[in-house]
N, C-alpha and C positions, 0 to 999 in steps of 0.2 A: 504494500500500500504506500502511495506517495505521501511524503511529508507535507502536511497542510498547515503551515505556520501562518499566523495572521500577518497582514500587511502592516509593517511598522513605519514605512516611508513611501510616499507617493511622489515620484519625480515627474514634473510636467514639462513638456517641451513643445516647440512650435512644429506642428504636424505638416505645415506647408514648406518647411525648410529641409532640404536633402541632407545637409551636414548635421543638423540637429537630430534628424531621424537616425542617421548613422550612429551618432554619439549615444543616443538613448538606447538603441539596440545593442551597442557594445556594452554599455553598463548593465543592461538586463541579462545579456548572455554571460556576463562575468559575475553574476550575483550568486554567491555561495550560500547566503543566508536564507534565500527563498522568501524574504520579507520585504523585498523591494518591488514596488509596482511602478511601471513606467507607462505614461499615457500622454498622448497629445492633448493640449489644452482645448482643442476643438472637438474632442471626442464626444459623441452622443452617449457613449457607454460610461462616462465618468460618473461614478456614483457618489452622491453626497457633495456638499459644498466644500470647496478648498479654501475659499477666502482670497483667491487670486483671480483678478479680472483677466479676461481674454487678452486685452490690450497689453497688460503687464507681462503676461506669459509669452506673447509674441515678441517681446523685446528682450526677455531673458528667461533662462531655465529657472524653475522654482521647485523646491521640495517642501513637502508638508509632512511632519511626523505625526504619530498617532496622538500626541498630546496637543496638536494644533500649532506647534512652532513652525514658522516659515523660514526658509533659507532661499536666498536669491543669488543668481549668477554663479560665480565660482564656489560660493558656500554651498549651493545646492548640489553641485557635482561632488564636492568634498564629502558632504553628508551621504550621498549615494554610495560613494566608494567606501566610506567608513563602515556603513552597514553591510553593503553587498559583498565586500571583500573581507569583512571582519578585520579591519585595520583600525582599532580604536584610537591609536596614536594619531591618525591623520587629522581628525577634527581638532585635537589638542594642538598639533603642529600648526594648523591653519590659524589658530587664534593668536599666534605670535605675530606681532605687527609686521615685521619685514616679510614674512612668508605670505601673510594675508595681502599686503600691498602688491607683491609680485604676482600672486595668483589672480587678484582682482584686475590688475593691469593687463595680464595675459588674457583673461576672459573678455575684457572690453575690446581688446584688439581682435580676437577671434569673432566676437559678436558683430563687430563693425564689418568684417570681411566675409562673414559666413556664406553669403550668397555666391561668393566667388571660390569658395573652398570645395574640394571634391566631397561627394556624399553618395547617397543612394536615392532611389525614387522617394520623394517625400511621402510620409505615411498617408496624408489626406489625398494625395494623388492616386496612390495605390489602393486606398480603401475609401472612396468618396461617400459610400453609403454609411460609413461610421463617423463621418465628420460633419459638424454643423457649419454651414457656409455663412450663416449670418454673423455679423460682427458685433 
């Protein structure tokens, strides 16, 4: 019988972005914990409110943990890696100012150029029936 652990962290990404879709799939495929849920913010299947607007999600990745804490941008990816890879030190390391500044700057750079970065077919292009087109 498969391990059915509860979702502890939901990572939201822009489903109309090929690079974002690739990064989200990479995180999901490397989830050792089985407690990471990855979903496009445009998903019709997204259950329950996340407290993240679609506009905010289309500008940066977000993660919401089971207690309702929100992580944005680089912090969201670090939270996903911390849980999914079972690397508890990673979030602590990210809290150190120089590490956080570098990670946040790198994230902003990638976010700015994401439309020009290689990726895969965007989730919402591959699964239009699962995505809400209204903004």
